[in-house]
C-alpha positions as CSV (number, residue, x, y, z in Angstrom):
1,M,127.3,-99.2,4.7
2,E,123.8,-98.0,4.3
3,K,121.0,-100.5,4.7
4,L,119.5,-101.8,1.5
5,Q,116.1,-100.3,2.3
6,T,117.7,-96.9,2.9
7,I,119.5,-97.0,-0.5
8,T,116.4,-98.2,-2.3
9,D,114.1,-95.7,-0.6
10,K,116.4,-92.8,-1.4
11,A,116.6,-93.9,-5.1
12,T,112.8,-94.3,-5.2
13,K,112.4,-90.8,-3.8
14,E,114.8,-89.3,-6.3
15,I,113.1,-91.1,-9.2
16,N,109.7,-89.8,-7.9
17,E,111.0,-86.2,-7.9
18,V,111.8,-86.5,-11.6
19,F,108.1,-87.0,-12.5
20,V,105.6,-84.1,-12.7
21,K,102.9,-86.3,-11.1
22,P,104.1,-88.2,-8.0
23,L,104.1,-92.0,-8.0
24,T,101.3,-93.8,-6.2
25,A,102.2,-96.0,-3.3
26,A,102.0,-99.1,-5.4
27,Q,104.1,-97.6,-8.1
28,A,106.7,-96.4,-5.6
29,E,106.9,-99.9,-4.1
30,K,107.4,-101.4,-7.6
31,V,110.2,-98.9,-8.3
32,R,111.8,-99.7,-4.9
33,V,111.8,-103.5,-5.8
34,I,113.3,-102.7,-9.2
35,V,116.1,-100.6,-7.5
36,E,116.7,-103.2,-4.9
37,T,117.0,-106.0,-7.5
38,T,119.4,-103.8,-9.5
39,V,121.6,-103.2,-6.5
40,V,121.9,-106.9,-5.8
41,R,122.6,-107.6,-9.5
42,A,125.3,-105.0,-9.5
43,L,126.9,-106.6,-6.4
44,L,126.9,-109.9,-8.1
45,E,128.5,-108.5,-11.2
46,G,131.2,-106.9,-9.1
47,Q,131.8,-110.3,-7.5
48,H,132.1,-112.0,-10.8
49,R,134.6,-109.5,-12.0
50,A,136.7,-109.8,-8.8
51,V,136.7,-113.6,-9.1
52,D,137.7,-113.4,-12.8
53,A,140.5,-111.1,-11.9
54,C,141.7,-113.5,-9.2
55,L,141.6,-116.5,-11.5
56,Q,144.2,-114.9,-13.8
57,Y,147.0,-115.4,-11.3
58,R,149.6,-118.0,-12.1
59,D,149.3,-119.8,-8.8
60,K,145.9,-121.4,-9.3
61,N,145.6,-122.7,-5.7
62,V,146.0,-119.2,-4.3
63,A,143.8,-117.7,-6.9
64,Q,141.1,-120.3,-6.2
65,K,141.3,-119.6,-2.4
66,I,141.0,-115.8,-3.1
67,A,138.1,-116.4,-5.5
68,D,136.3,-118.6,-3.0
69,S,136.8,-116.1,-0.2
70,I,135.3,-113.3,-2.4
71,R,132.3,-115.5,-3.3
72,N,131.7,-116.4,0.4
73,K,132.0,-112.8,1.6
74,N,129.7,-111.6,-1.1
75,D,127.2,-114.3,-0.4
76,V,127.1,-113.2,3.3
77,L,126.8,-109.5,2.2
78,I,123.8,-110.3,-0.1
79,A,122.2,-112.3,2.7
80,N,122.7,-109.5,5.1
81,L,121.4,-106.9,2.7
82,S,118.3,-109.0,1.9
83,S,117.6,-109.4,5.6
84,M,117.7,-105.6,6.1
85,R,114.6,-105.0,4.0
């Protein structure tokens, strides 16, 4: 998996290429933060959907264990991505 900063830098560069006048360094940093925040939000949304899917199983004990595992792994993933800034 790419580092979060690599993903956000690439997205910021691609956004900058759309504009006729290049972004200033301050604007590029703001765009990078927006992209980074959006990536984390998307990960969280994916986590919520996966947990919701698990909780539809009949065996609630197994479903809860799977949902907890998904939450824990995503929490670790987000912490790792945040530390890679």
